[in-house]
N, C-alpha and C positions, 0 to 999 in steps of 0.2 A: 398284196402287191400288184401295182401296177407293170404292165407287161413293158417290156424294155422298146418291143417292136409300137405300142400303141407310142409311147413317149416319144421316141423316130418319125412317125409318120404321121400323128397328131399334137404335133408340138403344142400349136397356139389353143388349140383347143380345151386340152389339157389344162394349159394355164391357166384358159379365162375361166375353167371350170372350179381349180383349183385357189384360183382367187379369193372366191368367196369365203375360205378359211378364214382363220385369223392371223396365221404365218404365211408371209408369202412366200412359194417353192418356186418361183420361175428357176430362180439359178441357178437351184438342188437339179432342175429339170433338164438345163446346158449344161449344169456340170455331168450329170452321166452324160448325157451324148458324148459331153468330150472323152470321156474316160473312156465311150463303147470305140468311138474312131482310137484313141490311141488301144486300143484292141485288139481295133482289127490287124491296123496296121499295124501292131505287133506277131497277130498271126499269121500275117501277108509275108513276117519277114519269115518265121521263123519255118512256115512249110518250105520257101525256096530254100529253106540252109537244110533242111531235111531231106528235099528231092537231092539237092547239091550231094550230102552226106550218103544218099541211096547210090547215088551213081559213080561214087569216085568207091565206097564201098565192095560194088560189082566190078569196077573196073581192077581192080588191085586183086583181086583174085584171079583174071585173065592174066592181070601182067605177071603174076608169079607161075600161070602155067605156062607161059610162056619161057620164062625164064631169064624174064628183065625183073629184078629183084633191086637191082638201085632205084628203078621208078618205081616200084612198086610201093619200096621203103618209105620216098620222095610223100606219093600221095597221101598213104598213112601219117608220116606227120602233118600234113593237112589236117587228114580227118580227124588228127585229136586237139588242134584245134578249133575245128568246125564243132567239135563235138563241147567243147568251153564253152561257145557262143550258144552253140542254141540249149546248155545248162541256163545260161544265164538269163535268156528268151522266155524260157518256158518257166524260170520264179518270177521274172517280171509281169509274164502273163497272169499269171495264177494268183499274182498280187495286186494285180489291176483289176480283175474279175472278181475279187474279193472285195474289193471300194466298192465297184462297180455295186452290191452286193448291199453291202453296207449302207448306202448311200439309197438305195430305193428301198428297206426296210425303214426309214424314216419320212418317208413320202404317203399321207396316210389317201386311201381313196379321191376321185376326185366326184363331189359332189354333183348329180343329178340336176339337170338342168330348173329343175321344178323347186328346187329348195333354197327361201327365204335369205338373204342375207341375214345376220344377226352375232350376237353376243353372247348371249345369255339366254334360257328359256322363256324368258320375258318378249322374245322375239318372236319366237314360236308361232305360226299360222294355223289356228282352230280352222279347223275344215267344214266340222258339223259340231254341232252338240243337240241331245237327247233327253229329254224332260226336264222338271222341272226340281228341285231340291225341295224335298217336305220338311212342311213347318210343323219343327218338334221344338215346343216348351222347355226348355231347361238341360235341353240335349247333354247327356253323359258321354264325354270322350271313353273310347274303347277299354282302353287301360285302365278306367273304373267301371266299367261294365264287368274286364274279365275278373275280379276281383271279387264282384258282387255275387257273379255265376262261378266263382271256379273253373275256369275257361283257359289260362294258362298263366305261367308266375315266370317272372322274369327274374325276380331275387332267387328262386331255386335254381334258374340258368345261372346266374351267376353266380351263384354257390358252387356246381355242379362244374361252370367251365371258366365263365367269364363274364361281360356283360356284355348284350346282345346275344343271348341264347338262350330263347324260349323255350320253358315245358309246359307245352298241352297238356291240358289234364281233363278227365270225363266228357261231356259233350262238347266240352271244346277241340278235344281228339278226336272227338268222332266226325264234328264238323270237317277239321281237318282232311279226314281220310272221307268222306263223304263230296267234298269236293275235286278231291286228287281223282275219285273215281268218274265222277261224272262228266271234268274236264278227258280224262282218259278214251269214256265207251263214245263222249263225243266227239272225236278227233278221228277215232278206230270206224264210225258212223261214217264221219266223212271221206273213206279211203285213207287214213294215214296207217299206217305201219307200226306197230308199239314194240317199240325198243326199252333196253335195260341196262344199259352203258355202266362202266364204271364210273369210281367218284374218283379215281386217282386217275392222272396224266402226265404224261415224260412231255419233256420239253420240245419234241419234235411235234407232239401234239396241241401244244400251247401255241407254237408256231404259227401253224398251218393255219388257224383258225383268226389270228391278232394277236390274243393276250399277249405272245412274246412276241417283241420287247416294251408293246406299248405299256402293260398295265404290269408286270413282275409284281409292283410294290401291293398290287388290289388283292393279290392269291395269297393263301396258304401254303407255304412250299414247307418238306419234308428234309428233319433235318440231316438222316441218316442215307436217305434213297432217294434218287434226283427224280421226287415227281411230285405234284400241284395236286389241291383239292380244286375240283369244281369250280369254278365261278357259273356258270348256267350245264346244261346237260348241249346245249348248241356245241361243244368242243367235243366233246366223243362224238355224239351221234354222225356229226360232218365229215369228223379222221373217218369214220365208218367207208369210205370212199376215197379215200387219199391212195395217190397213184393210181386209180381207177381208168381204166378207155372203156366208155358206154358207146351204145350205138343209139340214135335216134328214140327207135323204138322204144328205147327204156325211159322217155320223159312222159309224166312228171314223176322223178322219186320220193314219194311222201312218207317218212319218217315223224315218229310223235316217241315222247320217252319224259316217265315222270323221274325225276330226281331232287335230293335234299342240291341245296346249292349254297357255297361258303364264299364270303366275301370279306375282306378286311377292314373294306370300308372308312382307311386312314383318311382319320381327319375331320371326322362326322362329330359334328355336336350341336347340343342345342334344344329347342323342340320341338322343331323339326324331326326327329330321332326318336321323342317318348313312345312306348309302347311299341306297337307292329312297324311304323313307320321307315325304318330302316338297321334290320339286325344281322347277323354274319352268319347265321346260319338260316334259312331258307326254306318253304317245300317251291317247289314250280312243275308246270307241266311246258314241255318245249316243242311245238313244230318247225321242222325245219321240213325244205325241199330244194331238190337239185333241178333246173329245169333250164331247155333251149333258151340261149340267149334273145333270142326273138320273141319269145312269151314270156319274161321274168318279171315283166311290170306288170301285165293283165295278170299274174298269179301275185305280184305282191299286194293288188287291189281284192282279189281274191281271199286272201289272207286277212286282210283287211275285217272285212266283211264277215269271213265266220270269227274272229275274235270278235267282233260289234255283235254279233250274233248269242253270246255266252253272255254275255255283259247284260245285255239286251233282256233273255233268257232270266236273268237273276235279278231284275227289276231296278235296276241300280240307274241312276241319272249320273251319264256321263258324257264326256266329250271327244273327239278327234285332232291331235293336231302334228302339223307338220312340221318338223324337227329343222331349226335355222342352221344356220355351219358352221355356228358357233358350238352348239350341242349336237351336232349331228358325233357317231361316236367314228374312232381311226377309220374302220374298215369299213362302215357303212357309204353307199350311193346315196340315197333316201331311206330316210325312217320315221313312221307314224308312231304318236304314241296314244295307250288309249289311257284316257284316266278317269277316274270315277268321285263323283262330287261326297267328301266326309261333313257330313251334317254338323257334325259334331266339334271339331276342327275348323269348319267352316274355310274348308279350303279342296283343289283336286289334288286326287291322287294317284301317281302313275302304275297304272296293273300291270300294263304290257308295251314292250315296245316291237314292231313287227318292223323289217328292213329285208332291202335287196343290197348285197355285196356285188353285185354283175358279178365280175371274174377274180375280184381281187382276191377272195381266197382260193379261188379255185389255180392259180399260180401257185400259190403254195402250197397248195392239198395235190398239184400233179392231176385234178381232177376235168379227165377232158372227155370228150366223143370223136365219133369217128362222123362225120358227115357223110351226104350219097358220093361226094369229090373223092373218099379215104381220105381224106384230110382230117389228122386232128386237131378240134376246135379247144378252148378253154369254155366248159361249162359254166350257168349261174349259179349260183348259191343263195340261198334267202332262210332266212330264221324268223320266228316270234312265241313270245312267250302266252301261252294259251292256258292257265295263266299264271303269274306270279300270286302266291297266296296270300302272304301278309298282311299286303292293302285293301289285297278284296274281301279278309277276313274282319278287317277294322268298319271298313265302308258296311259290310252286314251288319255287325253287330251298331253299329251308330244311326246307321239306316233306318234298322228295323225295330228299333225300342220303341216298347209299349211300358204304359200299366201296370201291365200282365206279365211282360216278360220279352224278348226277342224271340221275330215272327222267324220262321225257315222259310226261304223262299220253294216253292211247290215243284221246282225241276229236283232241290235238293232233298225231299223228303221221304222218298223212298229208298234213297241210301242215309240218309241220318234216324230212319224211324222214329224220329220225333217231329211236333213241329213248332216247338216252340221251346226257347231256356228258357225255363224260372226256376 
């Protein structure tokens, strides 16, 4: 959520940044300021009436002590009217504050100046590409390879739950576990602290990281209890620092967590969702950082390089895209996607998104730090997939297929215990 003080003090800059998004938010910013002006005026009037009330209440006691009962009763009648006025203004003030909050939660984060303007992922800016796709004659897609080598079964998952819930089998299950463990070990070696968070969160937690009210239709909600299945570990891990005040020496806070993730993906259909391309339950290792505002963009670059290193060690052809304004998430100021090439499907698959939210999440989280002047300042939050497994598995199976079987990347072999799937 944008800060009200920023909207007031940097109105034109925020209008310019938000103009990159598909919807015009200038009128909403003006409405927020107008409502805040009304709030300030009401607060000023309320303060005056309360001061008058306090003064009159004190005088009533003094008049009674002096035996001036008639005068005391007269002023007492005045305070009755004051109480009614105070009650009305207080009610109006609460309503105005609620209107401001309701309006603020509909305004997305302001895109960073480097975000290209565009409408769809076709307008994303490719900033780096590494490697060339392997030439494989008659390359087989990963869903057929899974059937051949008994790696995962979507029909079984559909039987147990529904479409989009794969069951991993034999070496497919072990490959999943190997990737998770390698991703976690790599992050811990890079200075991240491992966290195992709950898989269910309440509405306050989902609101704090921006899933509510923006993405409630994409989350699974419990019927009997007010909980949601997490769409990513970012949600509970970032919320560990909700309502916290740090000191500058605490930065950077670096956390990593593996969780299953659950997304309804409403409206998904067609060939682009075949196999593991888009499923409702998937495994992901997530990295989260809480950083000083002056260092968050350098940290974003560091996180992108870290994820790039993982993909590179897996031997995959990849590219890095800077998301355009139309493809940018509601809470993000700047996002980079890591994409790997699928040789059988002949397309790029997104396997990681790395984002800087600036103070947008922190404002909802009330996550602050005390600077050297003893002032409380909002921290910056960042997160990245490191990495989401389904499409990584798809790319590994498709790009490493040979007549003798599927070759396991060298970095994973100590974790799988086998060099090939055959």
